[in-house]
C-alpha positions in Angstrom: -11.5 -24.7 13.4 -9.6 -21.4 13.6 -6.3 -21.7 15.4 -6.0 -18.8 17.7 -2.2 -19.2 17.8 -1.8 -19.6 14.0 -0.1 -16.2 14.0 1.6 -14.9 17.1 3.7 -11.8 17.6 7.1 -11.7 19.1 10.0 -9.2 19.0 10.8 -10.2 15.4 7.2 -9.8 14.1 4.3 -12.0 13.0 5.2 -15.7 13.3 3.3 -18.5 11.7 4.2 -21.3 14.1 2.5 -24.0 12.0 4.5 -23.1 8.9 7.6 -22.0 10.8 8.0 -18.7 8.9 7.6 -15.0 9.6 5.5 -12.5 7.8 7.5 -9.3 7.1 10.0 -9.9 9.9 11.9 -7.1 11.6 15.1 -9.1 11.9 16.7 -11.6 9.6 15.2 -15.1 9.9 15.5 -18.5 8.1 12.0 -18.3 6.4 10.5 -14.9 5.5 7.3 -14.3 3.5 7.5 -10.7 2.4 4.3 -8.8 1.4 6.0 -5.9 -0.3 9.4 -4.1 -0.5 8.9 -1.1 1.8 11.7 -1.0 4.4 9.3 -1.5 7.4 8.2 -4.8 5.8 11.2 -6.1 3.9 14.6 -6.2 5.5 17.7 -7.8 4.1 19.6 -10.8 5.3 16.8 -13.5 5.4 18.0 -16.9 4.5 14.9 -17.8 2.4 12.7 -15.1 1.0 9.3 -15.8 -0.5 7.9 -12.8 -2.5 6.8 -11.5 -5.9 9.3 -10.7 -8.7 8.9 -6.9 -8.3 9.5 -7.2 -4.5 12.7 -9.2 -5.1 14.0 -6.6 -7.6 13.4 -3.7 -5.2 15.0 -5.6 -2.3 18.0 -6.6 -4.4 18.5 -2.9 -5.4 18.1 -1.6 -1.8 20.2 -4.2 0.0 22.5 -5.4 -2.8 24.4 -8.5 -1.8 22.7 -8.5 1.6 19.2 -8.7 0.2 18.8 -12.4 1.1 20.1 -15.9 0.7 17.7 -17.5 -1.7 14.7 -15.8 -3.3 11.7 -17.9 -4.1 9.6 -15.9 -6.6 5.9 -16.6 -7.2 3.3 -15.0 -9.4 0.1 -13.8 -8.0 -2.5 -16.5 -7.4 0.0 -19.3 -7.6 -0.2 -21.7 -4.7 3.0 -22.9 -3.0 3.9 -24.7 0.1 5.9 -23.5 3.1 6.4 -26.2 5.7 2.9 -27.6 5.2 1.1 -24.3 4.9 -0.4 -23.5 1.5 0.5 -19.9 0.6 -0.9 -17.7 -2.2 0.0 -14.1 -3.1 -3.0 -11.9 -3.8 -2.6 -8.4 -5.3 -2.7 -5.7 -2.5 -2.8 -2.6 -4.6 -0.3 -0.8 -2.3 2.8 -0.5 -4.6 4.1 -2.6 -7.5 4.4 -6.2 -6.5 2.7 -5.7 -3.2 0.8 -8.8 -2.0 -1.7 -10.0 0.5 -0.7 -13.4 1.8 -3.4 -16.1 1.8 -2.4 -19.0 4.1 -4.4 -22.2 4.3 -3.8 -24.8 7.0 -6.1 -27.7 8.1 -8.9 -26.4 6.0 -8.9 -22.8 7.4 -7.9 -19.7 5.4 -6.0 -16.8 7.0 -5.5 -13.7 4.9 -2.7 -11.3 5.9 -3.1 -8.0 4.1 0.3 -6.3 4.6 -0.3 -2.7 3.5 -3.1 -2.3 0.9 -5.1 0.4 -0.9 -8.3 0.4 -2.9 -7.8 3.6 -4.8 -7.0 3.2 -8.5 -3.3 3.4 -9.3 -1.9 2.9 -12.8 1.6 2.0 -11.5 0.7 -1.2 -9.7 -1.6 -4.2 -9.8 -5.1 -3.4 -8.5 -6.2 -5.0 -5.3 -8.0 -8.4 -5.6 -10.3 -9.8 -3.0 -10.6 -13.4 -1.8 -12.7 -14.9 1.0 -11.0 -16.1 4.2 -12.0 -17.3 7.6 -9.6 -14.8 9.3 -8.6 -11.4 8.0 -5.3 -10.1 9.5 -5.6 -6.4 8.5 -3.3 -3.4 8.9 -5.1 -0.6 10.7 -2.9 2.4 10.0 -5.9 4.6 9.3 -8.6 2.6 11.0 -10.4 5.6 12.3 -14.0 6.6 11.2 -12.8 10.2 11.0 -10.2 9.3 8.4 -11.4 9.3 4.8 -8.8 9.8 2.0 -9.8 12.1 -0.8 -9.4 10.9 -4.4 -5.8 11.2 -5.5 -6.9 12.4 -9.0 -8.6 15.4 -7.3 -5.7 16.1 -4.9 -3.0 16.2 -7.6 -4.9 19.1 -9.2 -3.8 21.3 -6.3 -0.4 21.4 -7.9 -2.0 23.3 -10.8 -2.9 26.1 -8.4 0.6 27.6 -8.6 3.0 28.4 -11.4 5.9 28.5 -9.0 8.4 25.6 -8.9 7.5 22.9 -6.4 9.7 20.7 -4.2 7.5 17.6 -3.7 8.4 15.3 -0.9 7.5 11.6 -1.4 8.6 8.1 -0.5 11.0 6.8 -3.1 9.2 3.5 -3.7 5.5 3.5 -4.7 4.5 7.1 -3.9 7.1 8.7 -6.2 6.0 6.6 -9.2 2.3 7.1 -8.5 2.9 10.9 -8.4 4.7 10.9 -11.7 1.8 9.0 -13.3 -0.8 11.3 -11.7 1.0 14.5 -12.8 1.4 13.2 -16.4 -2.3 12.7 -16.5 -3.5 15.8 -14.6 -0.8 18.4 -14.4 0.3 18.5 -18.1 2.0 21.9 -17.8 4.4 20.6 -15.1 7.9 19.4 -15.9 8.8 16.5 -13.6 12.3 16.2 -12.2 13.3 13.2 -10.1 16.0 13.0 -7.4 18.8 10.6 -8.4 18.2 8.2 -5.5 14.6 7.6 -6.7 15.6 6.8 -10.3 16.5 3.1 -9.8 13.1 2.4 -8.5 11.5 4.2 -11.4 13.6 2.1 -13.8 12.5 -1.1 -12.1 8.9 -0.1 -12.6 9.6 0.4 -16.3 11.5 -2.9 -16.4 8.3 -4.5 -15.0 6.3 -3.0 -17.8 4.8 0.1 -16.2 4.6 3.1 -18.6 6.0 6.0 -16.5 5.6 8.5 -19.4 7.5 11.8 -19.0 10.0 12.5 -16.3 13.7 13.4 -16.1 16.7 13.3 -13.8 17.0 16.4 -11.6 19.4 19.0 -13.0 20.2 22.0 -10.9 20.7 24.2 -13.9 17.3 23.2 -15.4 15.6 24.1 -12.1 17.5 27.4 -11.8 16.8 28.5 -15.4 13.1 27.7 -15.3 11.3 29.6 -12.6 7.9 28.2 -13.3 6.1 24.8 -13.6 8.9 22.6 -12.4 8.2 19.9 -9.9 11.2 18.4 -8.2 10.4 15.0 -6.4 12.6 14.3 -3.5 12.7 11.6 -0.8 11.7 12.5 2.8 15.3 13.0 4.2 16.2 15.4 1.3 12.9 17.2 1.8 13.6 17.8 5.5 17.2 18.8 4.9 16.2 21.4 2.3 13.8 23.2 4.7 15.4 26.6 3.8 15.1 26.1 0.1 14.0 29.3 -1.6 11.9 30.1 -4.7 10.0 26.8 -4.3 6.6 25.8 -2.9 7.2 23.0 -0.4 4.6 20.1 -0.7 4.7 16.7 0.9 2.4 13.9 -0.3 1.0 11.9 2.6 -2.3 10.9 4.3 -1.0 12.1 7.7 -2.5 15.4 8.7 0.2 16.2 11.2 2.8 16.2 8.3 0.8 18.7 6.3 0.3 21.7 8.6 3.3 23.8 7.7 3.0 23.4 3.9 1.5 26.0 1.5 -0.3 23.2 -0.4 -1.6 20.2 1.5 -1.5 17.1 -0.7 -3.4 14.3 0.9 -2.4 11.3 -1.2 -2.2 8.0 0.7 -1.3 4.5 -0.3 -3.1 2.9 2.6 -6.7 1.9 3.1 -8.9 4.4 5.1 -11.8 3.5 7.4 -14.3 3.0 4.6 -11.8 0.9 2.6 -11.2 -1.4 5.6 -14.9 -1.9 6.2 -15.4 -2.6 2.5 -12.5 -5.1 2.6 -14.0 -6.9 5.5 -17.3 -7.2 3.6 -15.6 -8.7 0.6 -13.4 -11.1 2.5 -16.3 -12.3 4.7 -14.2 -13.4 7.7 -15.6 -14.8 10.9 -12.7 -13.2 12.7 -10.6 -10.0 12.1 -7.1 -9.7 13.7 -5.7 -6.2 13.6 -2.0 -5.2 13.2 0.1 -2.2 12.6 -2.1 0.6 14.0 -5.0 1.0 16.3 -7.7 -1.7 16.0 -9.9 -0.4 18.8 -12.3 1.4 16.5 -12.9 -1.8 14.6 -13.4 -3.8 17.8 -16.1 -1.3 18.9 -17.7 -1.1 15.4 -18.1 -4.9 15.2 -18.6 -5.7 18.9 -22.0 -7.3 18.3 -21.4 -9.0 14.9 -17.8 -10.1 14.5 -14.8 -11.2 16.6 -12.0 -8.6 16.4 -8.7 -9.5 18.0 -5.9 -6.9 18.5 -2.6 -8.5 17.6 -0.7 -5.2 18.3 
């Protein structure tokens, strides 16, 4: 029997009361199961952290000695126990090391997706599907009007200009995916990377990902080469350089409201869109869907006659 209170939400986040642990807590806790290393899912200071190896490396770089007390590292598909709940990490395809969290208790399976994507990405493990009784899915882009274009087609937009490009992107996941895409599809471009992003790129390589050609940003290189340079910078730098001259400003994101002022609109998202979420539900075959991190009302309406949809947030 599905336990309606197996996962509850409080000010700290998603709490599994039967296993006495949090999923991606917003504040430090004693027991934290972390889906992936983005800052809105993985904070420092937890006493016990359960995660994949890549996630641990990213967290230890970002938070240093405050990353966590003890890290319990598990490979994908390995079953482990947290206070009586069987837990398994399933590849989520979001960034390197990202995991969906399969929890089994009293014969019922609950699958927490964290963030996930279905599009191909050479820089991380592809998503894998398992069946579960309850799917707890993120709904960042759960709107029938939202359909992400293929990243391999979007990246070709950068070839439409010879001018140097300042490319805004998140330092973890998006940066590495863009480097890979440009190496494959924008071969005339020379890729420069902001210094703050380089440690994450190096961890990708440490974990066996072939990042191919890129180099640390050098002001002289950018100044002396007026064409075909792409300088990847994190969001804060992108915003602070809003008066930068002699560059085409581009920001890689699935959010339309962040694209309007840019000469080239680069719709590359690392989240599931509407069709991806529907496909995931078909593959997981749950009897209930619990929504989180976004608007689940469209899903509730879509499945009102065929599937129980509960809005957790």
